[in-house]
C-alpha positions as CSV (number, residue, x, y, z in Angstrom):
1,M,-20.2,34.6,21.0
2,A,-20.7,32.1,23.8
3,L,-21.2,29.3,21.3
4,K,-18.0,30.3,19.4
5,L,-16.0,30.4,22.6
6,K,-17.3,27.0,23.7
7,S,-16.3,25.6,20.3
8,L,-12.8,27.0,20.6
9,L,-12.4,25.6,24.1
10,S,-13.6,22.2,22.9
11,A,-11.1,22.3,20.0
12,G,-8.3,23.3,22.4
13,M,-9.1,20.4,24.8
14,L,-9.2,18.0,21.9
15,L,-5.8,19.1,20.7
16,F,-4.4,18.8,24.3
17,T,-5.8,15.3,24.6
18,M,-4.5,14.1,21.3
19,T,-1.0,15.4,21.9
20,S,-0.7,14.2,25.5
21,A,0.9,10.9,24.4
22,L,3.7,13.0,23.0
23,K,4.1,15.3,25.9
24,G,7.6,16.8,26.3
25,V,8.9,15.7,22.9
26,S,9.8,17.8,19.8
27,R,7.0,18.0,17.2
28,S,8.9,20.1,14.5
29,D,8.8,17.2,12.0
30,E,5.5,15.8,13.1
31,P,2.5,15.7,10.7
32,P,-0.7,17.4,12.0
33,V,-2.5,15.3,14.6
34,N,-5.5,13.4,13.3
35,P,-8.1,14.0,16.1
36,W,-10.0,10.8,15.3
37,L,-7.2,8.4,16.0
38,A,-6.4,7.1,19.5
39,D,-4.2,9.3,21.6
40,S,-1.3,6.8,21.7
41,P,2.3,6.3,20.6
42,W,1.3,4.2,17.6
43,P,-2.5,4.2,16.8
44,M,-2.2,2.7,13.3
45,T,-0.1,1.0,10.7
46,H,3.1,3.1,10.1
47,R,2.1,5.2,13.1
48,N,0.2,8.1,11.4
49,P,-1.9,8.7,8.3
50,Y,1.2,10.1,6.5
51,Q,2.6,6.5,6.9
52,Q,6.0,7.8,8.0
53,A,6.8,5.0,10.5
54,S,9.0,7.4,12.6
55,S,8.5,8.6,16.1
56,P,9.4,11.6,18.3
57,L,9.5,9.3,21.4
58,P,12.8,7.9,22.7
59,G,13.6,4.4,21.7
60,P,16.0,1.9,23.2
61,D,19.7,2.9,23.6
62,S,22.8,1.0,24.5
63,S,22.2,1.5,28.3
64,L,19.0,-0.6,27.9
65,L,20.6,-3.6,26.3
66,P,19.5,-6.0,29.1
67,G,15.9,-4.9,28.6
68,K,13.2,-7.6,28.9
69,F,12.2,-9.4,25.6
70,T,8.8,-11.1,25.4
71,Y,7.1,-13.2,22.7
72,R,3.4,-14.1,22.7
73,F,1.8,-16.7,20.4
74,T,-1.3,-15.5,18.5
75,G,-2.1,-18.5,16.4
76,Q,-1.5,-17.5,12.8
77,L,0.9,-15.9,10.4
78,V,1.0,-12.3,9.1
79,N,0.9,-10.3,12.3
80,I,2.1,-7.2,10.4
81,T,1.0,-4.4,12.7
82,M,-0.4,-3.7,16.1
83,A,-2.4,-0.6,17.0
84,V,-1.8,0.9,20.5
85,S,-4.8,2.0,22.4
86,S,-5.4,5.2,24.3
87,E,-4.8,5.0,28.0
88,Y,-7.3,3.2,30.1
89,P,-8.3,4.7,33.5
90,D,-5.6,2.5,35.3
91,G,-2.9,4.1,33.0
92,G,-2.3,1.0,31.0
93,R,-2.5,0.4,27.2
94,V,-3.2,-2.6,25.0
95,Y,-2.1,-3.7,21.6
96,W,-4.9,-4.5,19.2
97,G,-3.8,-6.9,16.6
98,S,-5.1,-8.8,13.6
99,N,-4.0,-11.7,11.4
100,A,-5.6,-13.9,8.7
101,G,-8.0,-15.5,11.2
102,Y,-8.1,-13.7,14.5
103,V,-8.4,-10.4,16.2
104,Y,-6.7,-10.2,19.6
105,K,-6.0,-7.8,22.4
106,V,-2.8,-8.1,24.5
107,M,-1.4,-6.1,27.4
108,A,1.4,-3.7,26.5
109,G,4.2,-4.7,28.8
110,S,3.4,-7.2,31.5
111,D,4.6,-10.1,29.4
112,L,2.2,-9.3,26.6
113,E,-0.6,-11.0,28.4
114,M,-3.3,-12.2,26.0
115,I,-6.5,-10.6,27.3
116,H,-8.9,-11.8,24.6
117,K,-8.8,-13.4,21.1
118,V,-11.7,-14.0,18.8
119,S,-12.0,-15.6,15.3
120,K,-12.9,-13.3,12.5
121,P,-16.4,-14.1,11.2
122,P,-16.2,-16.3,8.1
123,L,-18.6,-14.2,6.0
124,G,-18.6,-16.8,3.4
125,R,-15.1,-16.1,2.2
126,S,-12.4,-18.8,1.8
127,F,-8.7,-18.0,2.4
128,K,-6.4,-17.7,-0.6
129,P,-2.6,-17.3,-0.1
130,G,-2.6,-14.5,-2.7
131,N,-4.9,-12.5,-0.4
132,A,-2.9,-13.0,2.8
133,V,-2.1,-9.3,3.1
134,S,-5.8,-8.5,3.5
135,G,-6.2,-7.6,7.2
136,A,-2.5,-6.7,7.6
137,Y,-3.3,-3.0,8.1
138,S,-5.4,-1.7,11.0
139,L,-6.1,1.3,13.3
140,V,-7.7,2.2,16.6
141,D,-9.7,5.4,16.9
142,R,-10.2,7.9,19.7
143,D,-13.0,5.9,21.1
144,N,-10.9,2.7,21.3
145,R,-12.7,1.2,18.4
146,Y,-10.4,-1.2,16.5
147,Y,-10.8,-1.4,12.7
148,T,-9.5,-4.2,10.6
149,V,-10.7,-6.2,7.5
150,F,-11.4,-9.7,6.4
151,G,-11.7,-10.3,2.7
152,N,-14.0,-7.5,1.3
153,T,-15.5,-6.8,4.8
154,V,-14.5,-4.0,7.2
155,L,-14.7,-5.1,10.9
156,V,-14.9,-2.8,13.9
157,Y,-14.3,-4.1,17.4
158,G,-14.7,-2.5,20.8
159,D,-14.5,-3.3,24.5
160,K,-17.6,-4.8,26.1
161,Y,-16.8,-2.7,29.2
162,P,-15.1,0.4,27.9
163,S,-13.3,1.5,31.0
164,D,-11.9,-1.9,31.8
165,I,-8.5,-2.7,30.3
166,R,-9.2,-6.4,30.7
167,S,-12.6,-6.2,29.1
168,P,-13.4,-8.8,26.4
169,M,-13.9,-7.4,22.9
170,Y,-17.0,-7.7,20.8
171,L,-17.8,-7.1,17.1
172,M,-19.5,-3.7,17.0
173,G,-20.2,-3.6,13.3
174,T,-19.3,-4.8,9.8
175,L,-19.5,-3.5,6.2
176,T,-19.1,-5.7,3.2
177,I,-18.1,-3.9,0.1
178,P,-20.7,-4.9,-2.6
179,D,-19.6,-6.8,-5.7
180,E,-20.6,-4.0,-8.0
181,A,-17.8,-1.8,-6.4
182,L,-15.2,-4.5,-6.9
183,T,-13.3,-5.9,-9.9
184,G,-13.5,-9.7,-10.4
185,G,-15.7,-10.4,-7.4
186,A,-14.9,-10.5,-3.7
187,G,-12.6,-13.5,-3.9
188,N,-10.3,-11.7,-6.2
189,D,-10.6,-8.2,-4.9
190,P,-10.2,-8.1,-1.1
191,I,-9.5,-5.0,0.9
192,V,-5.8,-4.3,1.3
193,G,-5.2,-0.7,2.5
194,L,-6.8,1.0,5.5
195,N,-6.5,4.6,6.8
196,M,-8.5,7.4,8.4
197,T,-9.3,10.9,7.2
198,W,-9.1,14.0,9.4
199,D,-12.9,14.2,9.6
200,G,-13.2,10.7,11.0
201,H,-14.0,8.5,8.0
202,V,-12.3,5.2,7.2
203,V,-10.6,4.9,3.8
204,I,-10.1,1.5,2.2
205,A,-8.3,0.4,-1.0
206,T,-8.9,-3.0,-2.6
207,K,-6.4,-5.3,-4.3
208,R,-7.8,-4.5,-7.8
209,G,-8.0,-0.7,-7.3
210,T,-11.3,0.4,-5.7
211,V,-10.9,3.2,-3.1
212,G,-13.8,3.8,-0.8
213,I,-14.9,6.1,2.1
214,I,-16.8,4.5,5.0
215,S,-18.6,6.3,7.8
216,R,-18.3,5.4,11.5
217,E,-21.8,4.0,11.1
218,M,-20.4,1.5,8.6
219,E,-21.9,2.9,5.5
220,L,-20.1,3.1,2.1
221,L,-20.4,6.8,1.3
222,S,-18.4,7.1,-1.9
223,Y,-16.0,5.0,-4.0
224,R,-13.9,5.2,-7.1
225,R,-12.1,2.7,-9.2
226,L,-8.6,3.7,-10.1
227,S,-8.9,2.4,-13.6
228,Q,-11.3,0.7,-16.0
229,I,-8.6,-1.6,-17.5
230,E,-9.4,-5.3,-17.4
231,G,-8.5,-6.7,-14.0
232,G,-8.1,-3.2,-12.5
233,E,-4.9,-1.9,-11.1
234,E,-3.1,-4.2,-8.6
235,I,-2.4,-2.8,-5.1
236,S,-0.2,-4.7,-2.7
237,N,0.2,-2.3,0.2
238,S,-1.6,0.3,2.2
239,I,-2.5,4.0,1.5
240,A,-1.6,7.4,2.8
241,V,-3.9,10.3,3.7
242,D,-3.3,14.0,4.3
243,E,-5.1,16.6,6.4
244,K,-6.8,18.2,3.3
245,G,-8.5,15.0,2.2
246,G,-5.8,13.8,-0.2
247,I,-5.6,10.0,-0.5
248,Y,-2.5,8.5,-2.1
249,V,-2.5,5.1,-3.6
250,V,0.2,3.4,-5.6
251,S,-0.6,0.5,-7.9
252,R,1.7,-1.7,-10.0
253,Q,0.7,0.7,-12.9
254,K,0.4,4.2,-11.6
255,M,0.7,6.6,-8.7
256,H,-2.7,8.2,-7.8
257,K,-4.0,11.0,-5.7
258,L,-7.8,11.1,-5.0
259,V,-9.5,13.8,-2.9
260,W,-12.2,13.4,-0.3
261,N,-14.1,16.7,0.2
262,G,-16.4,15.6,3.0
263,S,-19.2,14.3,0.8
264,N,-17.6,12.9,-2.3
265,L,-14.5,11.1,-3.4
266,S,-13.1,12.8,-6.5
267,A,-10.5,11.9,-9.2
268,D,-11.0,15.1,-11.1
269,L,-8.1,17.4,-11.7
270,I,-10.1,20.5,-10.6
271,S,-10.4,18.9,-7.1
272,G,-6.6,18.5,-6.8
273,A,-6.5,14.8,-7.8
274,W,-3.9,13.5,-10.2
275,T,-2.4,10.4,-11.7
276,A,1.3,10.0,-12.5
277,D,3.5,7.4,-14.3
278,Y,6.5,5.9,-12.6
279,D,9.0,3.2,-13.6
280,T,7.2,0.0,-12.8
281,G,9.9,-2.3,-14.0
282,E,9.7,-5.9,-14.8
283,N,7.5,-8.4,-12.9
284,Q,9.5,-9.3,-9.8
285,S,6.8,-11.1,-7.9
286,G,7.8,-14.2,-6.0
287,N,11.2,-13.0,-5.0
288,G,10.1,-12.2,-1.5
289,R,7.8,-9.5,-2.9
290,L,4.1,-9.1,-2.4
291,G,3.5,-7.7,-5.9
292,S,4.9,-6.0,-9.0
293,G,5.7,-2.3,-9.4
294,S,6.3,-0.4,-6.2
295,G,6.7,-2.6,-3.1
296,S,6.0,0.3,-0.7
297,T,3.0,2.0,0.9
298,P,3.2,5.6,-0.2
299,T,4.7,7.9,2.5
300,L,4.0,11.6,2.7
301,M,7.0,14.0,3.2
302,G,6.9,17.6,4.2
303,T,4.8,19.5,6.8
304,G,3.9,23.2,7.4
305,D,5.6,25.4,4.8
306,Q,8.0,22.7,3.6
307,D,8.0,21.3,0.1
308,K,5.4,18.4,0.1
309,F,5.8,15.0,-1.6
310,V,4.5,11.5,-1.7
311,V,7.5,9.0,-1.7
312,I,7.8,5.5,-3.0
313,T,10.4,3.1,-4.2
314,D,9.7,2.1,-7.8
315,G,9.7,-1.3,-9.5
316,N,13.0,-1.1,-11.5
317,K,15.6,-3.9,-11.3
318,M,17.7,-1.1,-9.7
319,T,15.0,0.4,-7.6
320,K,14.8,4.2,-7.3
321,L,13.5,6.4,-4.5
322,T,10.9,8.5,-6.2
323,L,9.3,11.7,-5.0
324,F,6.1,13.2,-6.5
325,W,4.9,16.7,-5.9
326,R,1.9,16.2,-3.6
327,D,-0.1,19.3,-4.5
328,E,0.6,21.9,-7.2
329,I,3.6,21.4,-9.4
330,P,5.9,24.5,-9.0
331,E,5.6,27.0,-11.8
332,G,8.3,26.4,-14.5
333,W,9.1,22.9,-13.2
334,Q,10.7,20.7,-15.9
335,P,10.8,16.8,-16.0
336,V,13.7,15.4,-14.1
337,A,14.7,13.5,-17.2
338,P,13.4,13.1,-20.8
339,G,10.2,11.0,-20.8
340,K,9.6,11.3,-17.1
341,D,6.3,12.4,-15.7
342,I,6.4,16.1,-14.8
343,R,4.9,15.4,-11.4
344,I,8.1,13.5,-10.4
345,A,10.1,15.9,-8.2
346,G,13.2,13.7,-7.8
347,E,14.6,10.3,-8.3
348,M,17.7,8.6,-6.9
349,T,18.9,5.0,-7.6
350,V,19.1,2.9,-4.4
351,D,22.5,1.1,-4.5
352,Y,23.1,0.8,-0.7
353,G,26.6,2.2,-1.2
354,D,27.7,-0.5,-3.8
355,P,28.4,1.2,-7.2
356,D,28.8,-2.2,-8.8
357,R,25.4,-3.4,-7.8
358,T,23.2,-4.6,-10.7
359,S,19.9,-5.0,-8.8
360,S,18.3,-3.6,-5.7
361,A,14.8,-4.0,-4.2
362,S,12.9,-2.9,-1.2
363,E,9.5,-4.3,-0.2
364,Q,9.3,-2.1,2.9
365,S,7.7,1.4,3.0
366,V,10.1,4.3,2.9
367,L,10.9,5.5,6.5
368,V,10.5,9.3,6.6
369,R,11.4,12.0,9.1
370,G,11.4,15.7,7.9
371,Y,13.2,15.7,4.6
372,D,15.1,12.5,5.4
373,A,14.1,9.1,3.9
374,V,15.6,5.7,4.6
375,V,15.3,2.5,2.5
376,V,16.3,-1.1,3.6
377,S,17.3,-3.9,1.2
378,N,15.2,-6.9,0.4
379,D,17.5,-8.3,-2.2
380,Y,17.3,-11.9,-1.1
381,R,20.2,-14.0,-2.3
382,N,20.4,-17.6,-3.7
383,V,16.6,-17.9,-3.9
384,G,16.2,-18.3,-7.7
385,A,15.0,-21.9,-7.5
386,I,12.3,-20.8,-5.0
387,S,11.1,-17.6,-6.5
388,G,11.3,-18.8,-10.2
389,T,8.4,-21.2,-9.6
390,G,5.9,-18.4,-8.7
391,I,5.9,-16.1,-11.7
392,G,2.4,-15.8,-13.1
393,D,0.4,-17.2,-10.3
394,E,-0.4,-14.9,-7.4
395,N,-1.1,-17.7,-4.9
396,V,2.1,-19.5,-5.7
397,N,3.9,-16.1,-5.6
398,A,2.5,-15.5,-2.1
399,I,3.6,-19.0,-0.9
400,T,7.2,-18.7,-2.3
401,S,7.5,-15.1,-0.9
402,G,6.4,-16.5,2.4
403,I,9.1,-19.2,2.3
404,I,11.8,-16.7,1.4
405,A,10.7,-14.4,4.3
406,G,10.7,-17.4,6.6
407,I,14.4,-18.1,5.8
408,S,15.5,-14.5,5.3
409,N,17.8,-14.7,8.3
410,W,19.8,-17.5,6.8
411,P,23.4,-16.4,6.0
412,L,23.1,-17.4,2.4
413,V,19.8,-15.7,1.9
414,R,19.7,-12.5,4.0
415,P,19.9,-9.2,2.2
416,W,22.4,-6.4,3.1
417,G,22.1,-2.7,3.1
418,V,20.5,0.4,4.5
419,Q,20.6,3.8,2.7
420,K,19.5,7.3,3.6
421,F,18.5,10.1,1.3
422,R,17.5,13.7,1.8
423,W,15.5,16.3,-0.2
424,N,17.5,19.5,-0.7
425,P,14.9,22.3,-0.7
426,E,17.4,24.9,-2.0
427,L,18.7,22.8,-5.0
428,K,15.3,21.0,-5.4
429,K,16.8,17.6,-5.7
430,V,17.3,14.3,-3.9
431,E,20.7,13.6,-2.4
432,K,22.4,10.6,-0.9
433,V,23.4,11.1,2.7
434,W,24.8,7.7,3.9
435,S,24.8,4.0,3.3
436,N,25.7,1.0,5.4
437,L,26.3,-2.4,3.7
438,N,27.1,-4.2,6.9
439,I,23.5,-4.3,8.3
440,S,20.8,-6.7,7.3
441,C,17.1,-5.9,8.0
442,P,15.8,-9.1,6.4
443,N,12.0,-8.4,6.0
444,G,10.6,-6.0,8.6
445,V,9.5,-2.4,8.3
446,P,12.1,-0.2,10.1
447,T,11.5,2.8,12.3
448,M,13.4,5.7,13.9
449,S,13.4,7.9,17.0
450,S,14.0,11.6,16.7
451,A,14.5,11.8,20.5
452,S,17.2,9.1,20.4
453,N,18.4,10.1,16.9
454,L,18.6,6.4,16.1
455,F,17.3,4.1,13.3
456,Y,16.0,0.7,14.3
457,C,15.2,-2.5,12.5
458,W,14.8,-6.2,13.3
459,G,18.1,-7.6,11.9
460,S,20.0,-10.8,11.7
461,R,23.5,-12.0,12.8
462,R,24.9,-15.5,12.8
463,G,21.5,-16.8,11.6
464,G,19.7,-15.4,14.7
465,W,17.5,-12.3,15.2
466,T,18.6,-9.0,16.5
467,L,17.5,-5.4,17.2
468,E,19.8,-3.2,15.2
469,A,20.4,0.5,15.9
470,L,22.2,3.0,13.7
471,N,23.0,6.7,14.2
472,W,20.4,8.6,12.2
473,D,23.0,11.3,11.1
474,T,25.9,9.0,10.1
475,G,24.5,5.5,9.5
476,K,27.1,4.0,11.7
477,Q,26.3,1.2,14.1
478,D,25.3,2.4,17.6
479,F,24.5,-0.9,19.1
480,Y,22.7,-4.2,18.6
481,R,20.8,-6.5,20.9
482,F,20.8,-10.2,20.1
483,I,17.2,-11.6,20.5
484,G,17.7,-15.3,19.8
485,F,17.6,-18.1,17.2
486,N,14.0,-19.1,17.7
487,P,12.4,-19.0,14.2
488,M,9.2,-17.6,15.8
489,Y,11.2,-14.3,16.4
490,N,11.1,-13.8,12.6
491,S,9.5,-10.4,12.0
492,F,7.9,-11.8,8.8
493,Y,7.1,-8.4,7.1
494,A,6.0,-6.8,10.4
495,A,6.5,-3.2,11.3
496,L,8.8,-2.3,14.2
497,Q,7.1,0.4,16.3
498,I,8.2,2.6,19.2
499,G,6.2,2.8,22.4
500,E,6.4,4.4,25.8
501,N,9.3,3.9,28.2
502,S,11.7,3.3,25.3
503,S,10.0,0.1,24.3
504,V,9.8,-1.4,20.8
505,A,7.3,-4.0,19.6
506,S,6.1,-5.7,16.4
507,G,4.3,-8.7,15.0
508,A,6.3,-11.9,14.4
509,L,5.9,-15.3,12.9
510,S,2.7,-16.6,14.5
511,G,2.9,-14.0,17.3
512,V,3.9,-10.6,18.6
513,M,7.0,-9.5,20.5
514,E,8.2,-6.6,22.6
515,L,11.5,-5.4,24.0
516,R,11.2,-3.1,27.0
């Protein structure tokens, strides 16, 4: 009895600790807390293992327009996400970050002071443009251990002096995925996706479709290939994880769910795993896109007793928001249209409010809060001469996509449109809520604040960079903050994230930036 009581008290203290960063805010639409992640406003890419990229914390509002903006140079491109640490004893936090060549630690607030930066170990791997997304996704756990990747190696960093916010970092451990677990060798199959299970294991997905489970002691415990087809299945984004061990991976060919049961990674139907078809469309690589098929990291929708889905945008020329039943398909459910996979719960064409549109695309993950989902446009204009050169070669595709992202704020190039959808649980269908064709979110991943009831993205006006804010209920402009014309302020695929004190931050072109 005493042991049981002690266990209950420990669990209660852990829950209290892990929710303290969200003290005083509504959690009705929040996924369950993963106790192995840092107790922070944004401990990992897309904020939580559900990959929803939304926050219950308040974001900037129009009264904070004069807020201080800071940019900090990090040395290389592709600073896609920053993981926010737990509080240090002095009450401060840091951003852990990673790009193609460095791991860095900067002070949250306080002019983004660079505390420490180290080169990633070479590990015998040469850089290829087509593998630039490797290392873009990262997380920090409850012990302030920072996980990132380089090629086919997982890296974990920590503070040399754990209680000191200004401590230099050091490499605590590495795990190189063996060639026998990869497709086409390490140079062609780097790690892309990264997440963490509710029992404290790291989940990775490689570019050619290997999904693996790694212990905190840096051991590869179990892995599965998504397919045995030649060349594997191409993955260009990260992965989602639920509290029951479900792992969701979308490739350019299929949508997959695998299941981790604590000792084995299963693809068997009896375990709850499944594979579903979706409309992959034509090869659109090179048009600012990182790969074919879906351009999004899967996002999980639904908590508690709600209907539960995994959400993506598909690869059609007119992309569709697509919802898959996450667990059991309801009894008597019929395909949403002839020839569609029965696991698809709903589809809706993304037209951004323009019924005459002939193409639409989104390379960003779907932003989710409750049953609401928002998609931003990445239909870059007047880039045919650039993107047409890259079809068929992934390295050239990556270079041309980078060029397009680099000029995506130019008036003749930038895309237009934001659109919101909602799952109707009574009618069991997806519905359009609002659209706004007057907003451009050129290349960054958007976010929202349920406390402020606002949608945010890094936008563009007059060829410069802005913070755009829309009313979450109506889609109408609430305010915008002009940031500047400096090309270094380009979000360059980075995810906008909400922090404490109504701050927002993200990676940028060769650096990181924060508005407080």
